[in-house]
N, C-alpha and C positions, 0 to 999 in steps of 0.2 A: 585777806585773800592772798593767794600766791600769784606768780607772774601770769598764769593762765587760769581763768575760771569761766564758768558758763552761767548765764542768767536766763531765767524763764519769765517771759512777760505774757500776761493773759488779758483778753478782752472779755469782760463779764457778760456783756450783751451787745447787740448790734449798735454801732454808732458810738459806743463808749470809748473812753481813753484806755491806752495800754497801761497796765499796772504790773509792778514787779511781784511775782509770786514766790520766787526762791532764787538763791545763788548757791552754786556748788562747784567743787573742783572736779567732779566726776561727770564726764560727758554722758555716759550711758544713763546715769540717774536723771539728768536734766531732760533727756529725750523721752525716757520712759514716763516721767512725771507729766510731761506735756501731753503724751498720748492718753494717760489716765485722766487728766483734767478734761479733755474733750469727751472721752468715753463716758465719764460720769456726769456730764452735763454741767460742769461747774463753770464753763466758759464757752464762748462761741468761736474763739480763735486763740491760737497760741503762737508764740515766737520764741525760739531759743537762739541766743547770740553768744559767740565766743569772744571773750574779753581778754586781750593780750596787753600786758603792761610794757610801755616803751621805757627802757632803762634810762634814757637820756632826758626825756621830757617828763617822765613819771606820770604820764597820762595813759589811759586805757584805749586801745583801738578795738572797735566793735565790728564784728562780722556776723551777719545772720546766717546760721547753718541749718535752720529748720523752721518752717512756717506751715500752718495748717488751719483750716477753718475759714471764717469770714475775715481774712486779713485786710481786705480793702475797706472795711467798715460796714458795707452792706446798707440796707435800708432799715431804719428802726422798726422793730416789731410792735404790733399793737397789743399782742398778748402780754399779760403780766409776767414778769420774770419768775421762774421757778425758784422759790425760796425754801424748798424742803431741805432739811439737813442732809448731810452726806450719807449718814447711816440711818435708815428708817425702820429696819427690822433686825431681829437678832442675827439672822444669817449674814448681814452685812459686816458684823464685827469679826467674822471668821475669814475675811478676805486678807490677802497679803498686805494691802495698803493699811487696813484697819489694825492688823496685828503690829505693824511697824509703828503706827501712832501710839498704840497702847504701850508698846515697849518703851517709847520715849517718855510718855506721861507717867508711867509707874516704874521707871528705871530703878530708883532706889529701893522700892519695896521688893521688886523682883530679884534684885541682886542679893538682898538680905535672905530671901527664901530660896536662893539657888534655883530659880524657875524661869521659864520663858513665857512670853505671851500665849503661845500655843498651849502650854500646860495650864495656865490660868483659865483659859476658855474651855478646857476639857476636864478639869479636876474639881469636883465639888468641895473637897477638903481645902483647896487653895482659895476658892471663892468664899468659904466661910471665914477663913483667916483674914481675907481682905475686908470683908464686911465688919469684922470685929475690930479691925485696926482703927476705925472711926474716921480719922481725918484724911488718910491717904487717898481713898476713893473720891472724897469730896473735893480735895485739892485738884485731883486729876480732871474732874468734870469742870471745875472753874477754869483751868488752864486751856481746855479745848473749847469752852463755850465763848470766851472773850473774842478770839479771832474769828470764830464761826459766826457770831452775832454781828460783828462788824462787816464781814464779807456779805452777809445776806440781809442786812438792814433790819435785824430783829433785836429785841432786848436780850440782854444776857440772861435774865431770869427765865425768859421763855425758852431759850436754848437749853439751859441747865435742866429745866423741867422735862423737856423732851428726852434728853440723854438719860436722865434718871429713870424715866419710864422704860427706855430701851434696855438699860442695864438690869432693871428689875425683871423684865420679861425674859431676858437671856438667862439670868440666874434661875428663874422659875423653871424654864425649859430643861436646864441641866439637872437641877435637883429632882424634877419629876422623872426624868429618864433614869436617874440613879436609883430612886426609890422603887421604881417599877422593875428594876433589874434588866433594863434594856442595854445597858453599857456592857460590852463584852469583857470577859476576864481572859486575857490572852495567855496567862500562865497556866490556866486550867484547860481551856479549849484548844489552845495552839493557834499561832498566828495564821498559818496557812488555811486551816479549817474556817477560822473566823472571816478571813478575807473572801474565801469562796462562798461562804454563807451570805455575806453582806454585799456581794458584787452587784446584785441587781437591786439592792435597796436604795431608794432615792436619798436617804440620809447616810449612805455608807461613809462619806468623808467624815461626818461628825462622829459616828459610832466607832469607826476604826481609830479616829483621832483620840477619842476617850480611852479606848483600850491601850493605845500606845502610851498616852500620858500616864496612865496608871502603872504600866509596865516599867517605865523608867523612873517612876517616883522614888523608889528606894535608893537610887544612886546618890552618893554623897558628893561627888565631884562632877565637873562638866565632862571630863574624859570618860568617866564611868557611864554617864548618860549616852555619850556617843557610842561607846562599846555596846550598850544594850540596844541602841537603835540599829547598829550594824548586825547584831545577832538576829534581830527581827528581819532585817533585809535578807540575811542568809536563809531565813526560814520562809521567805515569801513563796507563794504558790507558783506553779509553772503555767497554769491556765492563763492566757494572755490578759483577759479582762480583769480577773481577780488580781493578777500580779501588778498590772498598771495601777489599780486602785490602792493596793498595799504600798507600793513604792512611793506613790504620790503622797500618801498620808505620812510616811516616814520622813519624806523630804522636807516637810514644813518645820518640824522642830529641829531637824539637823541643820537646816539653813540658818535658823535663828541662833543656835549655839555657835556654829562656825563663824557667823557674821559678827559676833561680839568679841571684843578684845580679850575679855576674861576667859571665854571658852577656848579661843585659839591659844592663848598663853598656857592654859592648863593642858591642852592637847600636846603642845610641842615642848613645854617645860623649858623655854628659853626666852621668857618675856623681856629680859634685860638686854637681849642681843637682837636688835631689829634686823640687822643684815641676815643673820641665820634664820630668823623667823620668816622673812620674806622669801628667802631661798627655799625653805621647806614648803611654804605655801605654793610656790611656783612648781616645785617638784611634784607636789600632790596633784596638781591640776594639769600639768603640762603634758601628761601622757607619753606616748612613744617618742615624740619629737624631742622632748627635753632629755629623756633617757638616752637617746642616740647621741645627742650633743655631749652629754656627760662622758660617754664612752670614748669619744674621739677628741675631746678638748680638755687637756689637763687643767687649765686655769679654771674652767667651770667645775670640773670634778673636785678640785680642791676647795671650792666654796659651797658646794651643795651638800648639806648634811644627809646622812643616811636616815631613812625613815624606818621606824620600828614600832612594834606594838599596835596600838589603835590607829596611830597616824598612818602606818603602812597599810592597814586594812582599808582605811578611808581612801588612801591614794589608789588602791587597786579598784575600788568602786568608781572613783572619779575618772580613772583612765578609760572607762567605757562611756556609753552615752547616758548612763543613769545620773540622776540628781543634777540636772542642769542648773537649777536655781542655787544649789550649793556652790557650784563652780562660779556662778555669777556673783555670789556673796563674797567669795574669796577674792575674785578679781576686783570687786569694788574696794575691798580692804587694801589690796596691794596698790591700787591706783591712788587711794587716799594717802597712804603712807609715803609713796614716792613723791607725791606733790606736797608733802609736809616738810617740816624742818628738823625732825628728829634725825640724829646721826645714825648711820648704819653701824659704824664701829667707833664709838666715842673715844676709845682709848688708843686707837691705831689708825692713823690717817692713811697709811699705805694700804692697809687691809681694806679700808673703805673704798678706795679706788678699784681694787681688785674685785670686791663684791659688786660694786656698781657695774663693772664691765660684765661680770658673770650673769647678773640679773638681766642686763640689757640683751645679751646674747640669748639667754634662755627664753625671755619673753618674745623676742623676735622670731626664734625658731618655732614657737607655739603661737605665733600671731593668728588671731581669729578664733582660737580655742579659748584663750584666757582673756586677752584684750585686743581691741582693734588696733591696727598699725598706727593710726593717727593719735590714739590715746597713749600708746607706748612712747612715741616720739615726743609728744607734749610733756609727758611725765618726766622723762629723762632730761629734757631741756630745762624744766623747772628744777629738778634735782641738781643738775650741773651748776646752776647758779649758786647753790650753797657751798660748792667746792671752791669757789673763787673769791670768798671773802678773806679778809686778813687773818682772822683767827684760824681758819682751816689751813691756809698756806703756812702760817707760822708753825702749826702742829705738824704739817707734812715735812717741812724742811728741817725742823729741829735746830739745834745749836752746834752740833759737832760735825756737820758735813762740810766737805770741801766745796768750793765754788762750782767745780765741774760736776760733782754729785748733785748739787742743788739744781743745776740746769737740766741734768738727765731726769730728775724727778719731776720737774716742771714740764718737760716734754712729755713724760708719761701721763701727767695730768691732762695736758692739752689733747693728747690722743683720745682720751676717754670722756671729754665733755662734749655735749651736743648743743647745737644751736649757733647761728652765726654770731649773735651778740656774745655768747659765752666763749666762742673761739677767739673773738677779738680781745676779750678781757684776758684770756690766757696768754695771748700774744704779748700783751702789755707787761704781764709778769715776766715772761721770758726775756723781753727786750730789756727790762730794768736789770736783770741779772747778767745778761750777756754784755751789756754796755758798761757794766760796773768795772771800775779800775781793779777791784779785787780779783776778778777772773783773769784779766790780762796779766797782772803781776804774778798770779799763781802759776800760770802757764809759762811765762817767759823766764821766771826765776826758779821753776821747779827742777827736780833732779833728773827727770826723764830725758831721754835723748831727743834731739830735734825731730827725728823721723817719727818717734812715738807720739810727740806732741801734735805733729801735723796729721797723723793718722787719727788721733783723738778728735781733732777739729773736723775732719772729713766725716767721721761717724756721727757727730752732732748735726752736721748739715743734712746728712741723709735722714736722720731721725726727724728733724724738723720738716723735711719734705714729705714724710709719711704721716705727719700729725694732723692733717686735714685743714691746715691754715690756708686762707686764700692767698693768691700771689702777692697782693699788696702788703700782707703781713709777713710772709715767710722770706721774701727776697731781701728785705733790709737786714733780717737776722742772719741770713747766710752770708750777706755781704760783710757784715761786721766780723763774723768768724773768719772770712777770707782775709780781712785786714789784719787781724791778730796773727794769722798764719804768716803773712808777709813780714810782720815784725820779728817773729821767731826765726824765719829764714834769714832775715838780715842780720840778726844777732849772731847766728852761727855760720853764716855764709855757706849754707848747706849745698846749694846748687853749684856754686863755684868749686867747692871741694869735690863734689860728685863728678863734675865734668873732668877735673884734673886727676881724679883717683887712678891708681895703677891697675884697677880691676879691669877684666875683659870688657870690650866695648858692648857686647850684647847685654851684659849685666847692668852696666850704667844706663843704657838706653831703656831697658825694661823698667827700672825704677823711675827714670825721668818720665816715661810714658804714663806710668801709673799716677805720678804726681800731676801730670798734665790733664788726665782724664778724671781727676777728683777721687781716685781710689785710695791713694796713699797720702793725700793731703787735700786741703779745702780748695774749692773752686775760687777763682779770683786772681789776685796778682801772682801768687805762687804757681798756680796752674799755667797761667800765660807765660811766665818766665821759663818754666820747665818745658813747655811746648817749643818755645823758641830755641832753647839750648839743645833739645833732643833733635829737632830738625837740622840744626846747624851741624851736630855731630854726624847725623845720617848722610849729609851731603858731602862730607869729607871724602876725597878721592880714595883714601886708604881704607875706608869703612866698608866698601862694597863686598870685598872678599870675606870679611868677618860676618857680615849680615847674611851672606848666602848660606853659611853653615848654621844659621839660627832662624828657621822659618817663623818661629813664634814671635821673635823680635821684629822681623820684617813685617808681619801682619800688624803689629802694634804701630809701627811707623806709618804704614799705609792708612791706618785709622786716623792718626794725627794729621796726616796730609789732607785727608778728606774733610776733617773738622776745620782745618785752617782754610780750606777752599770755600 
């Protein structure tokens, strides 16, 4: 499990103990499963807890985020617990929950035949192939029967026998409808006409589903299946009731294809580049909010790939309110990958930081449409942890950078990690590099002028201040930079030379003031010494006349006097 995950506990009957039903890294999945468990009568109470790993103790902290049902235990019921299996009639196998379970049980077989659970339930030819395979169906029944029997206190043989009967009835219904000619042929009749004809039919979902499954069957790739589904969506009728039924039927197989890694990889054709894949997925589902961000933010525009072909068509559909479950499927995939350990850009650590920033900005802009804000924050906090291990830092810094360049890169990393623990870890990396003798020697012995060196240190201080570190972390870092600045000033006697330089007094005072205010040099000893020298020069009786001719310098001196006060 990652740093944050969610656990679903259920109480099977009143007065029973809580038992763990599932653990997942996706918040929405845990909450939806909890609701489904109650709705289907599989438990009398549910509780979802958020488990957060403490990096220091390596123990999980648990917070209950959702409870429903008889959470207080209640009084034991006298009635016998309902032990009926979850699916009791063929129609139950067509629900989203059942199709998801079928997809997992028959994953290998479905991948070999380039099919989805939706197609299997609506295509007689696929059913015949599954029956002919011999062991695939039997193994699937055994895998589902064992946990089901344990949960309901029944024998495995009894549960297998029930599911075998259920499967046989489902196959018989599909075969009977096919032989009678009840299944529509969308290529001949037309999708709009079929949807309008079946709009009032109580079995319209099954019949339209069979027609859709047959229509996409000739496709050889997942991308071709998506294209055929979108063709059907374009041909959907305008009459509201028929259109709703038509789009709902299309949404089921589309969601299953998009939700699979193979389907998304075939659609985007960049399965080896996780960063580009997630960026394209977010662009497809983000709608106008993400498109507006791309127009105004160059860093996001550089990371977001252009959508074309089928992906562009799908993005146009998802930018509207259609296919909500498809957007949810993509959101679940995005959340799962962000909470995972796969690198966004395995060969380019700098690009990984840029992509992570772009993804965070895009998801935040579309918060609520793709993912909930708390899920976004949790995912990027988890992902930030992977950027702070030794391997990634070594890849990021490389071997040919100067000490100054390494610190700038670490500051960039610190700006883009989320979470208090991750910020603290980034501060430790920064501290190790700033405190290193290598950095001090590089600056003090480098070829640049003392003014340039002090300006560089001032820039680092400002960058650290903007990196989001807490005061306890960034103040020691800025203080160390100030100490190095004092050494550089002492080596060159810069302030002494500046005070005695033959340049006009306003010019000398302006540079001293900028050093004192942390603009041309780091805060700390150099700034304090520059302030003292500037005020000393300004108080000289002969300086008043020169200052009167330079209002800008006079304003700087007033600012220094106010700061000193």
